[in-house]
C-alpha positions in Angstrom: -35.8 261.3 251.6 -37.7 258.9 249.4 -40.3 258.2 252.0 -40.6 261.9 252.8 -41.1 262.8 249.1 -43.7 260.1 248.8 -45.6 261.3 251.8 -45.5 264.9 250.5 -46.8 263.8 247.1 -49.6 261.9 248.7 -50.6 264.9 250.8 -50.6 267.1 247.8 -52.8 264.7 245.9 -55.3 264.6 248.8 -55.3 268.4 249.1 -56.1 268.8 245.4 -58.8 266.2 245.5 -60.3 267.7 248.6 -60.5 271.1 247.1 -62.1 269.6 244.0 -64.7 267.7 246.1 -65.5 270.8 248.2 -66.0 272.8 245.0 -68.3 270.2 243.5 -70.4 270.1 246.6 -70.7 273.9 246.4 -71.7 273.6 242.8 -74.5 271.2 243.6 -75.9 273.7 246.1 -76.0 276.5 243.6 -78.0 277.1 240.5 -76.5 277.6 237.0 -76.7 281.4 237.3 -74.5 281.4 240.4 -71.9 279.1 238.7 -70.2 281.6 236.5 -66.6 281.6 235.0 -65.2 283.3 238.1 -66.6 280.5 240.2 -64.9 277.8 238.1 -61.8 279.9 237.7 -61.3 280.5 241.4 -62.0 276.8 242.0 -59.4 275.7 239.5 -56.8 278.2 240.8 -57.4 276.8 244.2 -56.9 273.2 243.1 -53.9 274.1 241.0 -52.4 275.9 244.1 -52.2 272.6 245.9 -49.2 271.9 243.6 -47.9 268.5 242.4 -49.9 265.7 241.0 -52.8 266.6 243.2 -53.2 270.0 241.7 -53.3 268.5 238.2 -55.8 265.9 239.2 -58.0 268.5 240.9 -58.0 270.8 237.8 -58.8 267.9 235.5 -61.8 266.9 237.8 -63.1 270.4 237.9 -62.7 270.8 234.1 -64.8 267.7 233.5 -67.4 268.8 236.0 -67.7 272.2 234.4 -68.1 270.7 230.9 -70.8 268.3 232.3 -72.8 271.0 234.2 -72.4 273.9 231.8 -72.9 272.5 228.2 -73.6 275.9 226.9 -70.5 277.4 228.4 -68.1 279.5 226.3 -65.7 277.3 224.2 -62.6 279.0 225.5 -63.3 280.5 228.9 -61.0 283.2 230.2 -59.7 282.2 233.7 -57.1 284.5 235.1 -53.7 282.9 235.6 -52.4 282.9 239.1 -48.7 282.0 239.6 -47.8 279.8 242.5 -44.3 279.3 244.0 -45.3 275.7 244.8 -45.5 274.7 241.1 -42.5 272.8 239.8 -41.5 272.8 236.2 -43.2 269.4 235.6 -46.3 270.8 237.2 -46.2 273.8 234.8 -45.6 271.6 231.7 -48.5 269.4 232.7 -50.8 272.3 233.3 -49.8 273.7 229.9 -51.3 270.6 228.2 -54.5 270.9 230.5 -54.9 274.6 229.7 -54.6 273.9 226.0 -57.2 271.2 226.1 -59.5 273.4 228.2 -59.0 276.4 225.9 -57.7 278.6 228.8 -55.5 281.0 226.8 -54.7 283.2 229.8 -53.3 280.1 231.6 -51.4 279.1 228.4 -49.7 282.6 228.3 -49.1 282.7 232.0 -47.5 279.2 232.2 -45.2 280.1 229.2 -44.2 283.3 230.9 -43.6 281.4 234.1 -41.1 279.0 232.5 -43.2 276.2 231.0 -41.5 274.5 228.1 -43.3 275.0 224.8 -41.6 271.9 223.5 -42.3 269.6 226.4 -43.6 266.1 225.6 -46.1 263.8 227.2 -45.8 260.0 227.4 -46.9 259.6 223.8 -44.4 262.1 222.5 -46.9 264.8 221.9 -45.9 268.5 222.3 -48.2 271.4 223.2 -48.5 272.1 219.5 -49.8 268.6 218.9 -52.4 269.3 221.6 -53.5 272.6 220.1 -53.8 270.9 216.7 -55.8 268.1 218.2 -58.5 270.3 219.7 -58.4 272.9 216.9 -57.3 275.8 219.0 -55.7 278.2 216.5 -55.2 280.9 219.2 -53.2 278.5 221.4 -51.2 277.5 218.3 -50.2 281.2 217.6 -49.3 281.7 221.3 -47.0 278.6 221.2 -45.4 279.7 217.9 -44.7 283.1 219.4 -43.0 281.2 222.3 -40.7 279.4 219.8 -42.5 276.1 219.8 -40.8 273.7 217.3 -43.1 272.9 214.4 -40.9 270.1 213.2 -41.3 267.7 216.2 -43.0 264.4 215.7 -45.0 262.2 218.1 -44.3 258.5 218.6 -46.5 257.8 215.5 -44.3 260.0 213.3 -46.8 262.9 213.0 -46.0 266.5 213.1 -48.6 268.9 214.6 -49.5 269.9 211.0 -50.4 266.3 210.2 -52.6 266.1 213.3 -54.5 269.3 212.3 -55.0 267.9 208.8 -56.2 264.6 210.1 -58.7 266.4 212.4 -59.9 268.7 209.6 -58.5 272.0 211.1 -57.2 273.5 207.8 -56.6 276.9 209.2 -54.2 275.5 211.9 -52.5 273.3 209.3 -51.8 276.3 207.0 -50.5 278.2 210.0 -48.1 275.4 210.9 -47.1 274.8 207.3 -46.2 278.5 206.8 -44.3 278.5 210.1 -42.2 275.5 209.0 -41.5 277.1 205.6 -40.4 280.3 207.1 -38.2 278.5 209.6 -36.6 276.5 206.9 -35.8 279.6 204.8 -34.4 281.5 207.8 -32.3 278.9 209.5 -31.8 276.1 207.0 -32.7 273.6 209.6 -35.3 273.1 212.3 -34.3 273.5 215.9 -34.1 270.4 218.0 -37.0 270.1 220.6 -36.4 269.1 224.2 -37.3 265.4 224.3 -36.8 265.0 228.1 -40.1 265.6 230.0 -38.0 266.2 233.1 -35.7 268.9 231.6 -35.0 271.8 233.9 -34.6 274.3 231.0 -36.9 275.0 228.1 -35.6 273.8 224.7 -34.2 276.5 222.6 -35.7 276.9 219.1 -35.3 279.4 216.3 -37.7 282.3 216.0 -40.8 281.6 214.1 -42.2 285.2 214.1 -42.3 284.9 210.3 -45.0 282.2 210.7 -47.6 285.0 210.4 -45.9 286.7 207.5 -47.5 286.8 204.1 -44.8 285.7 201.7 -45.9 285.4 198.1 -44.3 282.8 195.7 -41.3 283.8 193.7 -39.2 281.9 191.1 -35.6 280.9 191.4 -34.7 279.9 187.8 -31.9 280.7 185.3 -32.8 283.8 183.3 -31.2 282.4 180.2 -30.4 279.0 178.7 -28.7 277.7 175.5 -29.0 274.4 173.7 -28.4 272.7 170.4 -31.2 270.2 171.0 -34.8 270.6 169.8 -35.9 270.9 173.4 -34.5 272.5 176.5 -34.5 271.3 180.1 -35.6 273.9 182.7 -35.2 273.3 186.4 -35.7 275.5 189.4 -37.7 276.2 192.6 -40.7 278.4 193.6 -40.2 279.8 197.1 -43.0 281.2 199.3 -44.9 280.5 202.5 -47.7 278.6 200.8 -47.7 275.2 199.1 -47.4 275.5 195.3 -50.5 274.0 193.6 -49.9 274.7 189.9 -47.2 275.7 187.4 -47.8 276.6 183.8 -45.3 277.2 180.9 -46.7 279.3 178.1 -50.2 278.4 179.3 -49.6 274.6 179.5 -49.4 272.7 182.7 -46.0 271.6 184.0 -45.1 269.3 186.9 -44.2 270.9 190.3 -43.7 269.4 193.7 -45.6 270.8 196.8 -42.3 272.2 198.0 -41.9 274.2 194.7 -39.2 272.2 193.0 -39.8 271.7 189.3 -38.0 270.2 186.2 -39.4 269.9 182.7 -38.5 270.0 179.0 -40.0 272.2 176.3 -39.7 272.3 172.5 -37.8 275.4 171.2 -37.1 276.8 167.7 -33.8 277.7 166.2 -32.7 281.2 167.4 -34.0 283.1 170.4 -37.2 282.1 172.3 -38.9 282.9 175.6 -40.6 280.6 178.0 -43.2 282.3 180.3 -43.6 280.6 183.6 -46.5 281.2 186.0 -47.2 279.6 189.4 -50.0 279.7 192.0 -49.9 278.8 195.6 -52.6 277.3 197.8 -53.9 280.8 198.7 -54.2 281.9 195.1 -51.1 284.1 195.0 -49.3 284.2 191.7 -45.7 284.5 190.5 -44.3 284.9 187.0 -40.9 284.5 185.4 -39.4 284.5 181.9 -36.6 282.3 180.7 -34.8 283.3 177.5 -33.6 280.3 175.4 -31.1 280.4 172.6 -30.9 277.4 170.3 -28.0 277.1 167.9 -27.7 274.6 165.1 -26.5 271.2 166.2 -23.2 270.0 164.7 -23.3 266.4 163.8 -20.8 263.9 165.4 -19.1 263.3 162.0 -18.2 267.0 161.9 -16.6 267.2 165.3 -15.2 263.8 166.0 -11.6 263.3 164.8 -9.9 260.0 164.9 -6.8 259.8 167.1 -3.5 259.5 165.3 -2.1 255.9 165.2 1.4 255.8 163.7 1.7 252.3 165.0 -0.9 251.1 162.5 1.4 251.5 159.5 4.6 249.7 158.6 6.2 251.0 155.4 9.1 249.3 153.7 12.5 250.2 155.1 14.2 253.2 153.6 17.7 252.8 155.0 19.4 255.5 153.0 16.9 258.3 153.8 17.5 261.2 156.2 15.0 263.3 158.0 15.3 266.6 159.8 12.2 267.3 161.9 11.6 270.8 163.3 8.7 271.8 165.6 8.4 275.2 167.4 5.6 276.3 169.6 7.4 278.7 172.0 9.2 281.6 170.4 11.5 284.1 172.2 10.3 287.1 170.2 7.1 286.0 168.5 3.6 284.7 169.5 3.3 280.9 170.1 2.7 278.6 167.1 -0.1 276.5 168.5 0.9 272.8 168.8 4.0 273.2 166.6 6.0 271.1 169.1 3.3 268.4 169.2 3.3 268.1 165.4 7.1 267.4 165.3 7.0 264.9 168.1 4.3 262.9 166.5 5.7 263.2 163.0 8.9 261.5 164.3 7.0 258.1 164.6 5.5 258.5 161.1 9.0 259.1 159.7 10.0 255.8 161.2 6.9 253.7 160.6 5.4 255.2 157.3 8.6 256.5 155.5 10.8 253.7 156.8 13.6 255.9 157.9 16.0 254.4 160.6 15.7 256.3 163.9 19.5 257.0 163.9 19.1 258.9 160.6 16.4 261.2 162.1 17.2 264.5 164.0 14.3 266.2 165.8 14.7 269.9 166.9 12.0 271.0 169.3 11.3 274.5 170.7 14.5 276.0 172.3 16.5 273.3 170.6 15.5 274.8 167.2 17.4 278.1 167.3 18.9 279.5 164.1 22.3 278.0 165.0 20.8 274.6 165.8 19.1 274.4 162.4 22.2 275.6 160.5 24.3 273.0 162.4 21.9 270.2 161.7 21.8 271.1 157.9 25.6 271.6 157.5 27.3 269.3 159.9 24.8 266.4 160.3 22.6 266.1 157.2 24.9 267.3 154.4 27.8 265.0 155.2 25.5 261.9 155.3 24.0 262.5 151.9 25.1 259.9 149.3 25.0 261.4 145.8 22.2 259.9 143.7 21.1 257.6 146.5 19.8 259.5 149.5 16.3 260.8 149.8 15.9 263.7 152.2 12.8 264.7 154.2 12.3 268.0 156.0 9.4 268.6 158.3 8.8 272.0 159.7 5.9 273.2 161.9 6.1 276.8 163.1 6.0 280.4 161.9 7.0 281.5 158.4 7.3 284.9 156.9 7.9 286.6 153.6 10.3 289.5 153.0 8.7 292.9 152.4 9.0 292.5 148.6 7.8 288.9 148.8 10.9 287.6 147.0 12.2 285.5 149.8 10.3 283.0 152.1 11.7 282.3 155.5 11.2 279.8 158.3 11.4 281.3 161.7 13.7 279.6 164.3 12.7 279.7 168.0 15.0 282.7 168.4 14.0 284.4 165.2 12.8 288.0 164.9 10.3 289.1 162.3 12.0 292.5 162.1 15.4 291.0 161.3 14.4 288.2 158.9 17.6 288.0 156.9 19.8 287.9 160.0 17.7 285.6 162.3 15.5 283.4 160.1 16.3 280.5 157.7 15.6 281.1 154.0 13.6 278.3 152.5 15.7 278.4 149.3 18.8 278.1 151.4 17.6 274.7 152.8 16.8 273.4 149.3 20.2 274.6 148.0 22.1 272.8 150.7 20.3 269.5 150.0 20.7 269.8 146.2 24.4 270.7 146.4 24.9 267.6 148.6 23.7 265.5 145.7 20.6 264.0 147.2 18.5 261.8 145.0 15.3 263.7 146.1 14.1 266.2 148.7 10.6 266.4 150.1 9.6 269.3 152.4 6.5 269.2 154.5 5.9 272.8 155.7 3.1 273.5 158.1 3.6 277.2 158.1 2.5 280.3 156.1 4.2 283.5 154.9 1.4 286.0 155.3 2.4 287.5 158.6 -0.3 285.8 160.5 -0.3 283.0 163.1 -2.4 279.9 163.9 -4.0 282.1 166.6 -5.2 285.7 166.3 -1.8 287.4 166.6 0.3 288.8 163.8 4.1 288.6 163.2 4.3 292.0 161.5 5.3 294.6 164.0 3.3 297.4 162.3 0.2 295.2 162.2 -0.6 296.6 158.8 -3.9 295.1 157.4 -2.4 294.0 154.1 -1.1 290.4 154.2 2.3 289.6 152.8 2.2 287.6 149.6 5.3 285.5 149.0 6.3 284.7 145.5 6.9 281.0 145.0 10.5 280.3 144.1 11.2 277.7 141.4 12.5 274.4 142.7 14.8 271.9 141.1 13.1 268.8 139.4 14.0 266.4 142.3 12.5 268.7 144.9 8.8 268.6 146.1 7.3 271.0 148.6 4.0 270.2 150.2 2.9 273.4 152.0 0.0 274.0 154.5 -1.4 277.0 152.7 -1.1 279.4 149.8 1.4 282.2 150.4 -1.4 284.7 151.1 -3.3 282.4 153.5 -3.1 281.5 157.2 -2.1 278.1 158.5 -4.7 277.0 161.1 -4.6 274.7 164.1 -7.0 272.0 165.2 -7.5 272.3 169.0 -9.7 269.2 169.2 -6.6 267.0 168.4 -3.9 269.5 169.6 -2.1 269.6 166.2 -1.8 271.9 163.3 -4.6 271.3 160.8 -2.3 270.5 157.9 0.0 268.3 160.1 -2.9 266.3 161.4 -4.2 265.3 158.0 -0.7 264.9 156.6 -0.1 262.2 159.3 -3.6 260.7 158.7 -2.7 260.4 155.0 0.6 258.7 155.8 -1.4 256.2 157.9 -2.8 255.0 154.6 -5.8 257.3 154.0 -3.8 258.8 151.0 -2.6 255.5 149.7 -3.1 254.3 146.1 -2.8 250.6 146.2 0.3 249.9 148.4 2.1 253.2 147.9 1.7 256.9 148.6 2.8 259.6 146.2 3.3 263.3 147.0 0.5 264.2 144.7 -1.9 261.6 146.2 -1.0 262.9 149.7 -1.6 266.5 148.6 -5.0 265.6 147.1 -6.1 263.9 150.3 -4.9 266.7 152.6 -6.4 269.5 150.4 -9.9 267.9 150.5 -9.8 267.8 154.3 -8.0 271.0 155.3 -10.1 273.3 153.1 -13.4 272.1 154.7 -12.1 272.2 158.3 -10.6 275.7 157.8 -13.9 277.0 156.5 -15.5 276.0 159.7 -13.1 278.3 161.5 -13.9 281.1 159.1 -10.6 280.8 157.3 -9.5 279.9 153.8 -6.6 277.4 153.7 -5.6 275.5 150.6 -2.6 273.2 150.8 -0.1 273.7 147.9 2.1 271.3 146.0 5.2 272.7 144.4 7.3 270.2 142.3 6.8 266.6 141.2 3.7 265.1 142.5 4.3 261.6 141.1 7.2 260.8 143.4 6.5 257.8 145.6 7.5 258.5 149.3 6.1 255.4 151.0 5.4 251.8 150.1 4.4 248.6 152.0 
């Protein structure tokens, strides 16, 4: 079979050459008027009809002869395409290159219709599109694009057909190929893979590039609005279109932009609302415009927003072995809105009771969330705290973080247990005076209450505890306290107690614990009055940033020392 194939190929070559030689002899016997396009076309069809390598050789010889004998011939002669059953696919692919180089558009169309591969490659990795770009044949380029020729393929030197056209100076073809690749990228997101095998029996499948001829103007893809606290704003985006973007301006001033339309820049903006007007122009002079609205707000300095973490381990107060502490923190209520971070406050204050106040852990009882029901608080006061008080010797500390509420007439102030109900205060809540009475009756040397709550009917959030949601806040009337009792409260009775989300604590509780770390110390001791002075200076400022008024209150003796080291 191999010998037979070789013999057949040799015979084909001889037939093609023979036809070419006969034609050349005929040409020499005729004058130039007799040698018209039909003469050459018929001769080339005859040579091509020999098939195989001989046909290719014959066509190439005749093309060279025509160019030499007819210097004034038409640049792209029209030679009718004649299909031949003897042509194999490699023959068709080879003739496709020859037809492009000769400028025979009818042959280019015919070969593509007859199954020639628009993405075939020669021994240098060139595709028909490379060939069309090489000779500057824009019509052949369009025919190949319509036949799904792949514009992304590169030859062995790493060049796309567009690069070849640019190198040869054929700008029209370069623009045509560039637009086709842009359209292809937008429609498919990826270029189709070309057939890299010269001997492939099927043409490579490529995505449609019918949009290569479309006239797509540039358009902006950019956020319509931006916000910043800086003196300048960063703007990034992309300009899409079939043409290469050659310029970008912002409010009339040039801005950097890549050829593919991607851009990123910064521009100065004033406080308040501003507009940035963007304008772009592509290589064909088409324009696009866009407007970006920028809102600049005043920057908040780091000192206004950074809060130091709580560090109860940094303080070591003198032991206070006879003291007692009841710590209550409630965030989740059964019949009321949450008290933000109430549980966190109590859990953290436990360590300050041990480290700053010097109270032994076994003399501290924490009640958190569902463990702080009305019965739990009563039981802790009456059966745990009261029996352990030694008359004239025990100092008692009460910490409460949660909801408080005043009675309708303002005479009584209540602390709300986790199962408390604002509509049934006297039956479900703990009266503040009742707590004080139990401690005083037990004979405690002193009692200090830290109450991160309010009695106005509001909460740390935006909810209210008053069922009727009446707009008038409840104003509790301060009850008198015995001389050995001090109350440090988070707010005045007609104010709200706020939270501090940045540290996940109540505002009052956070600065109370910061004060116990030593920030409120006078020398080597902390008094109730000194602690109140430190907390008030911090809380009022921070509450104002939230649009609230909150002024911590001290009721009782402020000179009492509560911590020493």
